[in-house]
mmCIF file of the protein (N, C-alpha, C, O) and its ligand, coordinates in Angstrom:
data_MODEL
# 
_entry.id   MODEL 
# 
loop_
_entity.id 
_entity.type 
_entity.pdbx_number_of_molecules 
1 polymer     1 
2 non-polymer 1 
# 
_entity_poly.entity_id                      1 
_entity_poly.type                           'polypeptide(L)' 
_entity_poly.nstd_linkage                   no 
_entity_poly.nstd_monomer                   no 
_entity_poly.pdbx_seq_one_letter_code       MPVYVFQCRDCHKEFTLVLRMKELEEGHIRCPHCQSSNVEQMVAAFSAVTSKKS 
_entity_poly.pdbx_seq_one_letter_code_can   MPVYVFQCRDCHKEFTLVLRMKELEEGHIRCPHCQSSNVEQMVAAFSAVTSKKS 
_entity_poly.pdbx_strand_id                 A 
# 
loop_
_entity_poly_seq.entity_id 
_entity_poly_seq.num 
_entity_poly_seq.mon_id 
_entity_poly_seq.hetero 
1 1  MET n 
1 2  PRO n 
1 3  VAL n 
1 4  TYR n 
1 5  VAL n 
1 6  PHE n 
1 7  GLN n 
1 8  CYS n 
1 9  ARG n 
1 10 ASP n 
1 11 CYS n 
1 12 HIS n 
1 13 LYS n 
1 14 GLU n 
1 15 PHE n 
1 16 THR n 
1 17 LEU n 
1 18 VAL n 
1 19 LEU n 
1 20 ARG n 
1 21 MET n 
1 22 LYS n 
1 23 GLU n 
1 24 LEU n 
1 25 GLU n 
1 26 GLU n 
1 27 GLY n 
1 28 HIS n 
1 29 ILE n 
1 30 ARG n 
1 31 CYS n 
1 32 PRO n 
1 33 HIS n 
1 34 CYS n 
1 35 GLN n 
1 36 SER n 
1 37 SER n 
1 38 ASN n 
1 39 VAL n 
1 40 GLU n 
1 41 GLN n 
1 42 MET n 
1 43 VAL n 
1 44 ALA n 
1 45 ALA n 
1 46 PHE n 
1 47 SER n 
1 48 ALA n 
1 49 VAL n 
1 50 THR n 
1 51 SER n 
1 52 LYS n 
1 53 LYS n 
1 54 SER n 
# 
loop_
_struct_asym.id 
_struct_asym.entity_id 
A 1 
B 2 
# 
loop_
_chem_comp.id 
_chem_comp.type 
_chem_comp.mon_nstd_flag 
ALA 'L-peptide linking' y 
ARG 'L-peptide linking' y 
ASN 'L-peptide linking' y 
ASP 'L-peptide linking' y 
CYS 'L-peptide linking' y 
GLN 'L-peptide linking' y 
GLU 'L-peptide linking' y 
GLY 'peptide linking'   y 
HIS 'L-peptide linking' y 
ILE 'L-peptide linking' y 
LEU 'L-peptide linking' y 
LYS 'L-peptide linking' y 
MET 'L-peptide linking' y 
PHE 'L-peptide linking' y 
PRO 'L-peptide linking' y 
SER 'L-peptide linking' y 
THR 'L-peptide linking' y 
TYR 'L-peptide linking' y 
VAL 'L-peptide linking' y 
ZN  non-polymer         . 
# 
_pdbx_entity_nonpoly.entity_id   2 
_pdbx_entity_nonpoly.name        ? 
_pdbx_entity_nonpoly.comp_id     ZN 
# 
_pdbx_nonpoly_scheme.asym_id         B 
_pdbx_nonpoly_scheme.entity_id       2 
_pdbx_nonpoly_scheme.mon_id          ZN 
_pdbx_nonpoly_scheme.ndb_seq_num     1 
_pdbx_nonpoly_scheme.pdb_seq_num     101 
_pdbx_nonpoly_scheme.auth_seq_num    101 
_pdbx_nonpoly_scheme.pdb_mon_id      ZN 
_pdbx_nonpoly_scheme.auth_mon_id     ZN 
_pdbx_nonpoly_scheme.pdb_strand_id   A 
_pdbx_nonpoly_scheme.pdb_ins_code    . 
# 
loop_
_atom_site.group_PDB 
_atom_site.id 
_atom_site.type_symbol 
_atom_site.label_atom_id 
_atom_site.label_alt_id 
_atom_site.label_comp_id 
_atom_site.label_asym_id 
_atom_site.label_entity_id 
_atom_site.label_seq_id 
_atom_site.pdbx_PDB_ins_code 
_atom_site.Cartn_x 
_atom_site.Cartn_y 
_atom_site.Cartn_z 
_atom_site.occupancy 
_atom_site.B_iso_or_equiv 
_atom_site.pdbx_formal_charge 
_atom_site.auth_seq_id 
_atom_site.auth_comp_id 
_atom_site.auth_asym_id 
_atom_site.auth_atom_id 
_atom_site.pdbx_PDB_model_num 
ATOM   1   N  N  . MET A 1 1  ? 9.252   -7.763  4.506  1.00 0.00 ? 1   MET A N  1 
ATOM   2   C  CA . MET A 1 1  ? 7.914   -7.232  4.733  1.00 0.00 ? 1   MET A CA 1 
ATOM   3   C  C  . MET A 1 1  ? 7.272   -6.813  3.376  1.00 0.00 ? 1   MET A C  1 
ATOM   4   O  O  . MET A 1 1  ? 7.868   -6.085  2.583  1.00 0.00 ? 1   MET A O  1 
ATOM   5   N  N  . PRO A 1 2  ? 6.021   -7.313  3.154  1.00 0.00 ? 2   PRO A N  1 
ATOM   6   C  CA . PRO A 1 2  ? 5.405   -6.881  1.932  1.00 0.00 ? 2   PRO A CA 1 
ATOM   7   C  C  . PRO A 1 2  ? 4.868   -5.406  1.902  1.00 0.00 ? 2   PRO A C  1 
ATOM   8   O  O  . PRO A 1 2  ? 4.195   -4.926  2.814  1.00 0.00 ? 2   PRO A O  1 
ATOM   9   N  N  . VAL A 1 3  ? 5.189   -4.817  0.902  1.00 0.00 ? 3   VAL A N  1 
ATOM   10  C  CA . VAL A 1 3  ? 4.874   -3.493  0.640  1.00 0.00 ? 3   VAL A CA 1 
ATOM   11  C  C  . VAL A 1 3  ? 3.670   -3.267  -0.355 1.00 0.00 ? 3   VAL A C  1 
ATOM   12  O  O  . VAL A 1 3  ? 3.765   -3.647  -1.522 1.00 0.00 ? 3   VAL A O  1 
ATOM   13  N  N  . TYR A 1 4  ? 2.624   -2.693  0.084  1.00 0.00 ? 4   TYR A N  1 
ATOM   14  C  CA . TYR A 1 4  ? 1.562   -2.528  -0.835 1.00 0.00 ? 4   TYR A CA 1 
ATOM   15  C  C  . TYR A 1 4  ? 1.370   -1.100  -1.391 1.00 0.00 ? 4   TYR A C  1 
ATOM   16  O  O  . TYR A 1 4  ? 1.553   -0.120  -0.668 1.00 0.00 ? 4   TYR A O  1 
ATOM   17  N  N  . VAL A 1 5  ? 0.995   -0.993  -2.699 1.00 0.00 ? 5   VAL A N  1 
ATOM   18  C  CA . VAL A 1 5  ? 0.873   0.305   -3.183 1.00 0.00 ? 5   VAL A CA 1 
ATOM   19  C  C  . VAL A 1 5  ? -0.714  0.546   -3.508 1.00 0.00 ? 5   VAL A C  1 
ATOM   20  O  O  . VAL A 1 5  ? -1.391  -0.232  -4.180 1.00 0.00 ? 5   VAL A O  1 
ATOM   21  N  N  . PHE A 1 6  ? -1.144  1.643   -2.969 1.00 0.00 ? 6   PHE A N  1 
ATOM   22  C  CA . PHE A 1 6  ? -2.466  1.963   -3.145 1.00 0.00 ? 6   PHE A CA 1 
ATOM   23  C  C  . PHE A 1 6  ? -2.635  3.324   -3.959 1.00 0.00 ? 6   PHE A C  1 
ATOM   24  O  O  . PHE A 1 6  ? -1.670  4.081   -4.060 1.00 0.00 ? 6   PHE A O  1 
ATOM   25  N  N  . GLN A 1 7  ? -3.743  3.602   -4.483 1.00 0.00 ? 7   GLN A N  1 
ATOM   26  C  CA . GLN A 1 7  ? -4.053  4.810   -4.996 1.00 0.00 ? 7   GLN A CA 1 
ATOM   27  C  C  . GLN A 1 7  ? -5.365  5.260   -4.493 1.00 0.00 ? 7   GLN A C  1 
ATOM   28  O  O  . GLN A 1 7  ? -6.316  4.480   -4.552 1.00 0.00 ? 7   GLN A O  1 
ATOM   29  N  N  . CYS A 1 8  ? -5.503  6.411   -4.019 1.00 0.00 ? 8   CYS A N  1 
ATOM   30  C  CA . CYS A 1 8  ? -6.707  7.073   -3.406 1.00 0.00 ? 8   CYS A CA 1 
ATOM   31  C  C  . CYS A 1 8  ? -7.690  7.441   -4.437 1.00 0.00 ? 8   CYS A C  1 
ATOM   32  O  O  . CYS A 1 8  ? -7.280  8.100   -5.392 1.00 0.00 ? 8   CYS A O  1 
ATOM   33  N  N  . ARG A 1 9  ? -8.743  7.158   -4.386 1.00 0.00 ? 9   ARG A N  1 
ATOM   34  C  CA . ARG A 1 9  ? -9.805  7.458   -5.292 1.00 0.00 ? 9   ARG A CA 1 
ATOM   35  C  C  . ARG A 1 9  ? -10.406 8.865   -5.225 1.00 0.00 ? 9   ARG A C  1 
ATOM   36  O  O  . ARG A 1 9  ? -11.044 9.373   -6.148 1.00 0.00 ? 9   ARG A O  1 
ATOM   37  N  N  . ASP A 1 10 ? -10.145 9.446   -4.050 1.00 0.00 ? 10  ASP A N  1 
ATOM   38  C  CA . ASP A 1 10 ? -10.584 10.881  -3.810 1.00 0.00 ? 10  ASP A CA 1 
ATOM   39  C  C  . ASP A 1 10 ? -9.555  11.807  -4.271 1.00 0.00 ? 10  ASP A C  1 
ATOM   40  O  O  . ASP A 1 10 ? -9.860  12.693  -5.069 1.00 0.00 ? 10  ASP A O  1 
ATOM   41  N  N  . CYS A 1 11 ? -8.293  11.671  -3.814 1.00 0.00 ? 11  CYS A N  1 
ATOM   42  C  CA . CYS A 1 11 ? -7.307  12.632  -4.174 1.00 0.00 ? 11  CYS A CA 1 
ATOM   43  C  C  . CYS A 1 11 ? -6.324  12.179  -5.286 1.00 0.00 ? 11  CYS A C  1 
ATOM   44  O  O  . CYS A 1 11 ? -5.535  12.964  -5.811 1.00 0.00 ? 11  CYS A O  1 
ATOM   45  N  N  . HIS A 1 12 ? -6.415  10.922  -5.601 1.00 0.00 ? 12  HIS A N  1 
ATOM   46  C  CA . HIS A 1 12 ? -5.679  10.307  -6.744 1.00 0.00 ? 12  HIS A CA 1 
ATOM   47  C  C  . HIS A 1 12 ? -4.350  10.317  -6.503 1.00 0.00 ? 12  HIS A C  1 
ATOM   48  O  O  . HIS A 1 12 ? -3.614  10.285  -7.489 1.00 0.00 ? 12  HIS A O  1 
ATOM   49  N  N  . LYS A 1 13 ? -3.823  10.358  -5.324 1.00 0.00 ? 13  LYS A N  1 
ATOM   50  C  CA . LYS A 1 13 ? -2.421  10.205  -5.046 1.00 0.00 ? 13  LYS A CA 1 
ATOM   51  C  C  . LYS A 1 13 ? -2.143  8.739   -4.661 1.00 0.00 ? 13  LYS A C  1 
ATOM   52  O  O  . LYS A 1 13 ? -2.952  8.034   -4.058 1.00 0.00 ? 13  LYS A O  1 
ATOM   53  N  N  . GLU A 1 14 ? -0.890  8.338   -5.080 1.00 0.00 ? 14  GLU A N  1 
ATOM   54  C  CA . GLU A 1 14 ? -0.420  7.018   -4.831 1.00 0.00 ? 14  GLU A CA 1 
ATOM   55  C  C  . GLU A 1 14 ? 0.252   7.017   -3.355 1.00 0.00 ? 14  GLU A C  1 
ATOM   56  O  O  . GLU A 1 14 ? 0.803   8.038   -2.945 1.00 0.00 ? 14  GLU A O  1 
ATOM   57  N  N  . PHE A 1 15 ? 0.199   6.014   -2.685 1.00 0.00 ? 15  PHE A N  1 
ATOM   58  C  CA . PHE A 1 15 ? 1.051   5.854   -1.413 1.00 0.00 ? 15  PHE A CA 1 
ATOM   59  C  C  . PHE A 1 15 ? 1.330   4.306   -1.202 1.00 0.00 ? 15  PHE A C  1 
ATOM   60  O  O  . PHE A 1 15 ? 0.643   3.402   -1.677 1.00 0.00 ? 15  PHE A O  1 
ATOM   61  N  N  . THR A 1 16 ? 2.344   4.173   -0.487 1.00 0.00 ? 16  THR A N  1 
ATOM   62  C  CA . THR A 1 16 ? 2.656   2.781   -0.191 1.00 0.00 ? 16  THR A CA 1 
ATOM   63  C  C  . THR A 1 16 ? 2.653   2.531   1.262  1.00 0.00 ? 16  THR A C  1 
ATOM   64  O  O  . THR A 1 16 ? 3.027   3.413   2.034  1.00 0.00 ? 16  THR A O  1 
ATOM   65  N  N  . LEU A 1 17 ? 2.250   1.374   1.680  1.00 0.00 ? 17  LEU A N  1 
ATOM   66  C  CA . LEU A 1 17 ? 2.102   0.952   3.133  1.00 0.00 ? 17  LEU A CA 1 
ATOM   67  C  C  . LEU A 1 17 ? 2.695   -0.442  3.334  1.00 0.00 ? 17  LEU A C  1 
ATOM   68  O  O  . LEU A 1 17 ? 2.514   -1.296  2.467  1.00 0.00 ? 17  LEU A O  1 
ATOM   69  N  N  . VAL A 1 18 ? 3.342   -0.688  4.356  1.00 0.00 ? 18  VAL A N  1 
ATOM   70  C  CA . VAL A 1 18 ? 3.766   -1.918  4.890  1.00 0.00 ? 18  VAL A CA 1 
ATOM   71  C  C  . VAL A 1 18 ? 2.702   -2.476  5.681  1.00 0.00 ? 18  VAL A C  1 
ATOM   72  O  O  . VAL A 1 18 ? 2.408   -1.889  6.722  1.00 0.00 ? 18  VAL A O  1 
ATOM   73  N  N  . LEU A 1 19 ? 2.038   -3.586  5.330  1.00 0.00 ? 19  LEU A N  1 
ATOM   74  C  CA . LEU A 1 19 ? 1.062   -4.175  6.061  1.00 0.00 ? 19  LEU A CA 1 
ATOM   75  C  C  . LEU A 1 19 ? 1.092   -5.572  6.266  1.00 0.00 ? 19  LEU A C  1 
ATOM   76  O  O  . LEU A 1 19 ? 1.581   -6.303  5.404  1.00 0.00 ? 19  LEU A O  1 
ATOM   77  N  N  . ARG A 1 20 ? 0.579   -6.060  7.406  1.00 0.00 ? 20  ARG A N  1 
ATOM   78  C  CA . ARG A 1 20 ? 0.368   -7.494  7.540  1.00 0.00 ? 20  ARG A CA 1 
ATOM   79  C  C  . ARG A 1 20 ? -0.906  -7.972  6.783  1.00 0.00 ? 20  ARG A C  1 
ATOM   80  O  O  . ARG A 1 20 ? -1.836  -7.203  6.541  1.00 0.00 ? 20  ARG A O  1 
ATOM   81  N  N  . MET A 1 21 ? -0.899  -9.131  6.466  1.00 0.00 ? 21  MET A N  1 
ATOM   82  C  CA . MET A 1 21 ? -2.129  -9.664  5.715  1.00 0.00 ? 21  MET A CA 1 
ATOM   83  C  C  . MET A 1 21 ? -3.426  -9.380  6.398  1.00 0.00 ? 21  MET A C  1 
ATOM   84  O  O  . MET A 1 21 ? -4.389  -9.016  5.722  1.00 0.00 ? 21  MET A O  1 
ATOM   85  N  N  . LYS A 1 22 ? -3.503  -9.500  7.504  1.00 0.00 ? 22  LYS A N  1 
ATOM   86  C  CA . LYS A 1 22 ? -4.685  -9.273  8.479  1.00 0.00 ? 22  LYS A CA 1 
ATOM   87  C  C  . LYS A 1 22 ? -5.059  -7.901  8.372  1.00 0.00 ? 22  LYS A C  1 
ATOM   88  O  O  . LYS A 1 22 ? -6.253  -7.612  8.298  1.00 0.00 ? 22  LYS A O  1 
ATOM   89  N  N  . GLU A 1 23 ? -4.108  -6.958  8.356  1.00 0.00 ? 23  GLU A N  1 
ATOM   90  C  CA . GLU A 1 23 ? -4.537  -5.519  8.253  1.00 0.00 ? 23  GLU A CA 1 
ATOM   91  C  C  . GLU A 1 23 ? -5.076  -5.298  6.845  1.00 0.00 ? 23  GLU A C  1 
ATOM   92  O  O  . GLU A 1 23 ? -5.959  -4.458  6.671  1.00 0.00 ? 23  GLU A O  1 
ATOM   93  N  N  . LEU A 1 24 ? -4.602  -5.989  5.865  1.00 0.00 ? 24  LEU A N  1 
ATOM   94  C  CA . LEU A 1 24 ? -5.005  -5.719  4.497  1.00 0.00 ? 24  LEU A CA 1 
ATOM   95  C  C  . LEU A 1 24 ? -6.482  -6.408  4.347  1.00 0.00 ? 24  LEU A C  1 
ATOM   96  O  O  . LEU A 1 24 ? -7.355  -5.884  3.655  1.00 0.00 ? 24  LEU A O  1 
ATOM   97  N  N  . GLU A 1 25 ? -6.661  -7.511  4.992  1.00 0.00 ? 25  GLU A N  1 
ATOM   98  C  CA . GLU A 1 25 ? -8.011  -8.197  4.726  1.00 0.00 ? 25  GLU A CA 1 
ATOM   99  C  C  . GLU A 1 25 ? -9.125  -7.369  5.444  1.00 0.00 ? 25  GLU A C  1 
ATOM   100 O  O  . GLU A 1 25 ? -10.260 -7.236  4.986  1.00 0.00 ? 25  GLU A O  1 
ATOM   101 N  N  . GLU A 1 26 ? -8.652  -6.786  6.704  1.00 0.00 ? 26  GLU A N  1 
ATOM   102 C  CA . GLU A 1 26 ? -9.660  -6.027  7.410  1.00 0.00 ? 26  GLU A CA 1 
ATOM   103 C  C  . GLU A 1 26 ? -10.051 -4.621  6.756  1.00 0.00 ? 26  GLU A C  1 
ATOM   104 O  O  . GLU A 1 26 ? -11.091 -4.034  7.058  1.00 0.00 ? 26  GLU A O  1 
ATOM   105 N  N  . GLY A 1 27 ? -9.157  -4.154  5.866  1.00 0.00 ? 27  GLY A N  1 
ATOM   106 C  CA . GLY A 1 27 ? -9.385  -3.036  5.097  1.00 0.00 ? 27  GLY A CA 1 
ATOM   107 C  C  . GLY A 1 27 ? -9.296  -1.847  5.809  1.00 0.00 ? 27  GLY A C  1 
ATOM   108 O  O  . GLY A 1 27 ? -9.986  -0.908  5.413  1.00 0.00 ? 27  GLY A O  1 
ATOM   109 N  N  . HIS A 1 28 ? -8.601  -1.703  6.759  1.00 0.00 ? 28  HIS A N  1 
ATOM   110 C  CA . HIS A 1 28 ? -8.439  -0.462  7.425  1.00 0.00 ? 28  HIS A CA 1 
ATOM   111 C  C  . HIS A 1 28 ? -7.330  0.479   6.871  1.00 0.00 ? 28  HIS A C  1 
ATOM   112 O  O  . HIS A 1 28 ? -6.436  0.981   7.553  1.00 0.00 ? 28  HIS A O  1 
ATOM   113 N  N  . ILE A 1 29 ? -7.523  0.647   5.503  1.00 0.00 ? 29  ILE A N  1 
ATOM   114 C  CA . ILE A 1 29 ? -6.582  1.401   4.878  1.00 0.00 ? 29  ILE A CA 1 
ATOM   115 C  C  . ILE A 1 29 ? -7.110  2.753   4.761  1.00 0.00 ? 29  ILE A C  1 
ATOM   116 O  O  . ILE A 1 29 ? -8.296  2.929   4.485  1.00 0.00 ? 29  ILE A O  1 
ATOM   117 N  N  . ARG A 1 30 ? -6.307  3.715   4.954  1.00 0.00 ? 30  ARG A N  1 
ATOM   118 C  CA . ARG A 1 30 ? -6.620  5.136   4.706  1.00 0.00 ? 30  ARG A CA 1 
ATOM   119 C  C  . ARG A 1 30 ? -5.613  5.918   3.911  1.00 0.00 ? 30  ARG A C  1 
ATOM   120 O  O  . ARG A 1 30 ? -4.422  5.609   3.947  1.00 0.00 ? 30  ARG A O  1 
ATOM   121 N  N  . CYS A 1 31 ? -6.048  6.895   3.214  1.00 0.00 ? 31  CYS A N  1 
ATOM   122 C  CA . CYS A 1 31 ? -5.199  7.688   2.446  1.00 0.00 ? 31  CYS A CA 1 
ATOM   123 C  C  . CYS A 1 31 ? -4.379  8.678   3.388  1.00 0.00 ? 31  CYS A C  1 
ATOM   124 O  O  . CYS A 1 31 ? -4.983  9.513   4.061  1.00 0.00 ? 31  CYS A O  1 
ATOM   125 N  N  . PRO A 1 32 ? -3.126  8.579   3.419  1.00 0.00 ? 32  PRO A N  1 
ATOM   126 C  CA . PRO A 1 32 ? -2.413  9.535   4.431  1.00 0.00 ? 32  PRO A CA 1 
ATOM   127 C  C  . PRO A 1 32 ? -2.464  10.927  3.990  1.00 0.00 ? 32  PRO A C  1 
ATOM   128 O  O  . PRO A 1 32 ? -2.015  11.780  4.756  1.00 0.00 ? 32  PRO A O  1 
ATOM   129 N  N  . HIS A 1 33 ? -2.988  11.303  2.770  1.00 0.00 ? 33  HIS A N  1 
ATOM   130 C  CA . HIS A 1 33 ? -3.123  12.631  2.316  1.00 0.00 ? 33  HIS A CA 1 
ATOM   131 C  C  . HIS A 1 33 ? -4.440  13.205  2.781  1.00 0.00 ? 33  HIS A C  1 
ATOM   132 O  O  . HIS A 1 33 ? -4.463  14.281  3.380  1.00 0.00 ? 33  HIS A O  1 
ATOM   133 N  N  . CYS A 1 34 ? -5.573  12.494  2.513  1.00 0.00 ? 34  CYS A N  1 
ATOM   134 C  CA . CYS A 1 34 ? -6.888  13.083  2.851  1.00 0.00 ? 34  CYS A CA 1 
ATOM   135 C  C  . CYS A 1 34 ? -7.675  12.234  3.789  1.00 0.00 ? 34  CYS A C  1 
ATOM   136 O  O  . CYS A 1 34 ? -8.825  12.552  4.091  1.00 0.00 ? 34  CYS A O  1 
ATOM   137 N  N  . GLN A 1 35 ? -7.094  11.156  4.267  1.00 0.00 ? 35  GLN A N  1 
ATOM   138 C  CA . GLN A 1 35 ? -7.630  10.220  5.274  1.00 0.00 ? 35  GLN A CA 1 
ATOM   139 C  C  . GLN A 1 35 ? -8.997  9.520   4.801  1.00 0.00 ? 35  GLN A C  1 
ATOM   140 O  O  . GLN A 1 35 ? -9.857  9.092   5.570  1.00 0.00 ? 35  GLN A O  1 
ATOM   141 N  N  . SER A 1 36 ? -9.043  9.480   3.348  1.00 0.00 ? 36  SER A N  1 
ATOM   142 C  CA . SER A 1 36 ? -10.130 8.764   2.864  1.00 0.00 ? 36  SER A CA 1 
ATOM   143 C  C  . SER A 1 36 ? -9.869  7.250   2.907  1.00 0.00 ? 36  SER A C  1 
ATOM   144 O  O  . SER A 1 36 ? -8.738  6.800   2.722  1.00 0.00 ? 36  SER A O  1 
ATOM   145 N  N  . SER A 1 37 ? -10.925 6.480   3.152  1.00 0.00 ? 37  SER A N  1 
ATOM   146 C  CA . SER A 1 37 ? -10.808 4.982   3.061  1.00 0.00 ? 37  SER A CA 1 
ATOM   147 C  C  . SER A 1 37 ? -11.268 4.550   1.732  1.00 0.00 ? 37  SER A C  1 
ATOM   148 O  O  . SER A 1 37 ? -11.523 3.360   1.545  1.00 0.00 ? 37  SER A O  1 
ATOM   149 N  N  . ASN A 1 38 ? -11.402 5.462   0.747  1.00 0.00 ? 38  ASN A N  1 
ATOM   150 C  CA . ASN A 1 38 ? -11.695 5.130   -0.576 1.00 0.00 ? 38  ASN A CA 1 
ATOM   151 C  C  . ASN A 1 38 ? -10.538 4.927   -1.468 1.00 0.00 ? 38  ASN A C  1 
ATOM   152 O  O  . ASN A 1 38 ? -10.249 5.713   -2.370 1.00 0.00 ? 38  ASN A O  1 
ATOM   153 N  N  . VAL A 1 39 ? -9.857  3.811   -1.183 1.00 0.00 ? 39  VAL A N  1 
ATOM   154 C  CA . VAL A 1 39 ? -8.677  3.588   -1.752 1.00 0.00 ? 39  VAL A CA 1 
ATOM   155 C  C  . VAL A 1 39 ? -8.563  2.226   -2.577 1.00 0.00 ? 39  VAL A C  1 
ATOM   156 O  O  . VAL A 1 39 ? -9.262  1.254   -2.292 1.00 0.00 ? 39  VAL A O  1 
ATOM   157 N  N  . GLU A 1 40 ? -7.725  2.222   -3.517 1.00 0.00 ? 40  GLU A N  1 
ATOM   158 C  CA . GLU A 1 40 ? -7.644  1.035   -4.440 1.00 0.00 ? 40  GLU A CA 1 
ATOM   159 C  C  . GLU A 1 40 ? -6.322  0.423   -4.485 1.00 0.00 ? 40  GLU A C  1 
ATOM   160 O  O  . GLU A 1 40 ? -5.352  1.136   -4.744 1.00 0.00 ? 40  GLU A O  1 
ATOM   161 N  N  . GLN A 1 41 ? -6.184  -0.797  -4.264 1.00 0.00 ? 41  GLN A N  1 
ATOM   162 C  CA . GLN A 1 41 ? -4.766  -1.494  -4.297 1.00 0.00 ? 41  GLN A CA 1 
ATOM   163 C  C  . GLN A 1 41 ? -4.232  -1.577  -5.545 1.00 0.00 ? 41  GLN A C  1 
ATOM   164 O  O  . GLN A 1 41 ? -4.937  -1.975  -6.472 1.00 0.00 ? 41  GLN A O  1 
ATOM   165 N  N  . MET A 1 42 ? -2.971  -1.228  -5.736 1.00 0.00 ? 42  MET A N  1 
ATOM   166 C  CA . MET A 1 42 ? -2.353  -1.282  -6.941 1.00 0.00 ? 42  MET A CA 1 
ATOM   167 C  C  . MET A 1 42 ? -1.505  -2.616  -6.992 1.00 0.00 ? 42  MET A C  1 
ATOM   168 O  O  . MET A 1 42 ? -1.939  -3.636  -6.457 1.00 0.00 ? 42  MET A O  1 
ATOM   169 N  N  . VAL A 1 43 ? -0.407  -2.592  -7.581 1.00 0.00 ? 43  VAL A N  1 
ATOM   170 C  CA . VAL A 1 43 ? 0.467   -3.771  -7.600 1.00 0.00 ? 43  VAL A CA 1 
ATOM   171 C  C  . VAL A 1 43 ? 1.105   -4.066  -6.271 1.00 0.00 ? 43  VAL A C  1 
ATOM   172 O  O  . VAL A 1 43 ? 1.263   -3.153  -5.461 1.00 0.00 ? 43  VAL A O  1 
ATOM   173 N  N  . ALA A 1 44 ? 1.475   -5.284  -6.012 1.00 0.00 ? 44  ALA A N  1 
ATOM   174 C  CA . ALA A 1 44 ? 2.150   -5.631  -4.757 1.00 0.00 ? 44  ALA A CA 1 
ATOM   175 C  C  . ALA A 1 44 ? 3.502   -5.823  -4.953 1.00 0.00 ? 44  ALA A C  1 
ATOM   176 O  O  . ALA A 1 44 ? 3.903   -6.686  -5.734 1.00 0.00 ? 44  ALA A O  1 
ATOM   177 N  N  . ALA A 1 45 ? 4.337   -5.027  -4.254 1.00 0.00 ? 45  ALA A N  1 
ATOM   178 C  CA . ALA A 1 45 ? 5.827   -5.187  -4.343 1.00 0.00 ? 45  ALA A CA 1 
ATOM   179 C  C  . ALA A 1 45 ? 6.419   -5.796  -3.149 1.00 0.00 ? 45  ALA A C  1 
ATOM   180 O  O  . ALA A 1 45 ? 5.733   -5.797  -2.127 1.00 0.00 ? 45  ALA A O  1 
ATOM   181 N  N  . PHE A 1 46 ? 7.606   -6.321  -3.123 1.00 0.00 ? 46  PHE A N  1 
ATOM   182 C  CA . PHE A 1 46 ? 8.036   -6.925  -2.040 1.00 0.00 ? 46  PHE A CA 1 
ATOM   183 C  C  . PHE A 1 46 ? 9.521   -6.341  -1.793 1.00 0.00 ? 46  PHE A C  1 
ATOM   184 O  O  . PHE A 1 46 ? 10.373  -6.283  -2.680 1.00 0.00 ? 46  PHE A O  1 
ATOM   185 N  N  . SER A 1 47 ? 9.706   -5.928  -0.492 1.00 0.00 ? 47  SER A N  1 
ATOM   186 C  CA . SER A 1 47 ? 10.907  -5.403  -0.199 1.00 0.00 ? 47  SER A CA 1 
ATOM   187 C  C  . SER A 1 47 ? 12.022  -6.352  0.012  1.00 0.00 ? 47  SER A C  1 
ATOM   188 O  O  . SER A 1 47 ? 13.185  -6.033  0.259  1.00 0.00 ? 47  SER A O  1 
ATOM   189 N  N  . ALA A 1 48 ? 11.545  -7.568  -0.112 1.00 0.00 ? 48  ALA A N  1 
ATOM   190 C  CA . ALA A 1 48 ? 12.622  -8.771  -0.273 1.00 0.00 ? 48  ALA A CA 1 
ATOM   191 C  C  . ALA A 1 48 ? 13.484  -8.714  -1.398 1.00 0.00 ? 48  ALA A C  1 
ATOM   192 O  O  . ALA A 1 48 ? 14.609  -9.214  -1.416 1.00 0.00 ? 48  ALA A O  1 
ATOM   193 N  N  . VAL A 1 49 ? 12.930  -8.075  -2.377 1.00 0.00 ? 49  VAL A N  1 
ATOM   194 C  CA . VAL A 1 49 ? 13.822  -7.773  -3.562 1.00 0.00 ? 49  VAL A CA 1 
ATOM   195 C  C  . VAL A 1 49 ? 14.888  -6.752  -3.374 1.00 0.00 ? 49  VAL A C  1 
ATOM   196 O  O  . VAL A 1 49 ? 14.588  -5.571  -3.197 1.00 0.00 ? 49  VAL A O  1 
ATOM   197 N  N  . THR A 1 50 ? 16.057  -7.141  -3.404 1.00 0.00 ? 50  THR A N  1 
ATOM   198 C  CA . THR A 1 50 ? 17.113  -6.236  -3.116 1.00 0.00 ? 50  THR A CA 1 
ATOM   199 C  C  . THR A 1 50 ? 17.907  -5.955  -4.387 1.00 0.00 ? 50  THR A C  1 
ATOM   200 O  O  . THR A 1 50 ? 17.677  -6.549  -5.440 1.00 0.00 ? 50  THR A O  1 
ATOM   201 N  N  . SER A 1 51 ? 18.886  -4.990  -4.241 1.00 0.00 ? 51  SER A N  1 
ATOM   202 C  CA . SER A 1 51 ? 19.667  -4.624  -5.354 1.00 0.00 ? 51  SER A CA 1 
ATOM   203 C  C  . SER A 1 51 ? 21.019  -5.229  -5.321 1.00 0.00 ? 51  SER A C  1 
ATOM   204 O  O  . SER A 1 51 ? 21.922  -4.943  -6.107 1.00 0.00 ? 51  SER A O  1 
ATOM   205 N  N  . LYS A 1 52 ? 21.101  -6.197  -4.229 1.00 0.00 ? 52  LYS A N  1 
ATOM   206 C  CA . LYS A 1 52 ? 22.493  -6.763  -4.019 1.00 0.00 ? 52  LYS A CA 1 
ATOM   207 C  C  . LYS A 1 52 ? 22.855  -7.648  -5.212 1.00 0.00 ? 52  LYS A C  1 
ATOM   208 O  O  . LYS A 1 52 ? 22.055  -8.440  -5.711 1.00 0.00 ? 52  LYS A O  1 
ATOM   209 N  N  . LYS A 1 53 ? 24.081  -7.470  -5.632 1.00 0.00 ? 53  LYS A N  1 
ATOM   210 C  CA . LYS A 1 53 ? 24.494  -8.369  -6.743 1.00 0.00 ? 53  LYS A CA 1 
ATOM   211 C  C  . LYS A 1 53 ? 25.652  -9.290  -6.152 1.00 0.00 ? 53  LYS A C  1 
ATOM   212 O  O  . LYS A 1 53 ? 26.489  -8.923  -5.327 1.00 0.00 ? 53  LYS A O  1 
ATOM   213 N  N  . SER A 1 54 ? 25.555  -10.445 -6.675 1.00 0.00 ? 54  SER A N  1 
ATOM   214 C  CA . SER A 1 54 ? 26.592  -11.585 -6.279 1.00 0.00 ? 54  SER A CA 1 
ATOM   215 C  C  . SER A 1 54 ? 27.471  -11.872 -7.430 1.00 0.00 ? 54  SER A C  1 
ATOM   216 O  O  . SER A 1 54 ? 28.351  -12.728 -7.336 1.00 0.00 ? 54  SER A O  1 
HETATM 217 ZN ZN . ZN  B 2 .  ? -6.569  10.792  -0.679 1.00 0.00 2 101 ZN  A ZN 1 
# 
């Protein structure tokens, strides 16, 4: 599952969300701290990257 990192422009806190692409495109992203929709997407990380060593 893709994990997206956002930063809120209002309270300047970072938060991560697991979103489907459709949810991301529709832009229904809200800051969990202040409920603002004025958020900026940071880097995209992927939880598929594991620490498993072979
Ligand atoms: Zn906020």
